[in-house]
Structures are given as C-alpha cells and as structure tokens.
C-alpha positions in Angstrom: 8.0 -10.6 -17.6 9.3 -7.1 -17.7 7.3 -4.5 -15.8 6.3 -1.5 -17.9 4.1 0.0 -15.2 2.0 1.3 -13.7 2.5 -0.9 -10.6 0.3 -1.3 -7.6 1.9 -2.0 -4.2 -0.8 -3.5 -1.9 -0.2 -3.5 1.8 -3.0 -5.7 3.3 -3.5 -5.9 7.1 -5.5 -7.9 9.6 -5.8 -5.5 12.4 -6.0 -6.2 16.1 -9.5 -5.9 17.6 -10.6 -2.3 17.8 -7.6 -0.9 15.9 -9.0 -0.5 12.4 -10.0 3.2 12.7 -6.7 4.1 14.3 -4.7 2.4 11.5 -6.8 4.1 8.8 -6.0 7.4 10.5 -2.3 6.5 10.3 -2.7 5.5 6.7 -4.0 9.1 6.0 -1.0 10.7 7.6 2.0 8.5 8.2 1.7 6.0 5.3 0.7 8.8 2.9 3.7 10.7 4.0 6.0 7.8 3.1 5.0 7.8 -0.6 3.4 11.1 -1.6 6.5 13.2 -2.2 8.2 10.6 -4.3 8.0 11.8 -8.0 7.6 8.2 -9.2 4.5 7.7 -6.9 1.3 8.3 -8.9 -1.0 8.2 -5.9 -2.4 6.1 -3.2 -5.7 5.0 -1.6 -6.8 3.0 1.4 -9.8 1.5 3.0 -11.4 -1.3 4.8 -13.1 -4.5 3.8 -16.9 -4.3 3.3 -17.5 -8.1 3.1 -17.9 -10.1 6.3 -14.9 -8.8 8.2 -14.1 -5.5 9.8 -10.6 -6.4 10.7 -9.0 -6.1 7.2 -7.7 -2.9 5.8 -5.3 -2.0 3.0 -3.1 0.8 1.7 -2.4 0.8 -2.0 0.2 2.9 -3.6 0.5 3.4 -7.4 4.0 3.6 -8.9 5.4 4.3 -12.3 6.9 0.8 -12.3 8.8 -1.8 -10.4 12.1 0.1 -10.6 10.5 3.0 -8.8 9.3 0.7 -6.0 12.8 -0.9 -5.6 14.4 2.5 -5.5 12.1 3.8 -2.9 11.9 0.8 -0.6 15.4 -0.6 -1.2 16.5 -4.2 -0.9 13.5 -5.0 1.3 11.0 -3.9 -1.3 9.2 -7.2 -1.2 8.6 -6.8 2.6 6.0 -4.8 4.4 7.3 -1.4 5.5 5.8 -0.5 8.9 6.4 2.9 10.4 6.9 3.0 14.2 3.8 2.1 16.2 2.1 0.1 13.4 3.1 -3.2 15.0 0.9 -2.4 18.0 -2.1 -2.2 15.7 -1.5 -5.2 13.4 -2.0 -8.9 13.8 -0.8 -9.9 10.3 0.2 -8.2 7.1 1.5 -8.8 3.6 2.6 -6.7 0.7 2.1 -7.7 -3.0 2.9 -6.0 -6.2 0.8 -6.0 -9.4 1.9 -4.9 -12.9 -1.1 -3.1 -14.4 0.5 -2.3 -17.8 -2.0 -4.4 -19.8 -5.1 -3.8 -17.7 -5.0 -0.2 -16.5 -8.3 1.5 -17.5 -9.0 4.1 -14.9 -10.8 7.3 -16.1 -9.1 10.5 -15.3 -5.6 9.1 -14.8 
C-alpha cells in the first residue's frame, strides 16, 4: 500500500513511577524541538492516558507522508527516537506509523 499521507507517528511510553509529568514537560520542549522546524511536519500533540493507568503517555507527530518520516529519522525510522535523558524516565516504549490518507477528517486542518 502506497502512503499518500498524512501520516501519524505515535511514540507510546510506559513511564517509570512518578515520571509522567517530567516526560510530558520534555515532550513540550525537547520532543517538540525534534519535529517542529521540519517543513514536512504538520504538527504534533501529546498527552497522558485517562483510562485506568497514569503511567502511559504518548507523543504524536503528523507528517506529510512516509517519505518525510524516513528522511527525518533516517534508516532507524521504525525505531523509537529518544533524546538524551529519556531512558531515565521510560520503562517501555514503541513507535507506530499510521497512514491517514483515507480517514483524515479533522476540522481546521
């Protein structure tokens, strides 16, 4: 299946106990800085789970397409990119990519 974009890159994290607020602060500064100046990045958002667990957070970036993600993150585009210090806050993490070409219906975008 060819990606025609937009594409969501979802970085999902199970944080170490007591580290969620610190990681969310890092998302607002460090993670945002990793993506925001790339012209193929269409935006980002982040937050924490509201159902049953306070140890899961995610950072989602929106890209023009898969080629943009590959160009930005290189050969390791399928791996989680973690800036220095993140490993001290994270128990487990994953990154997934979703092609939103046929299901993108967000008002104002």
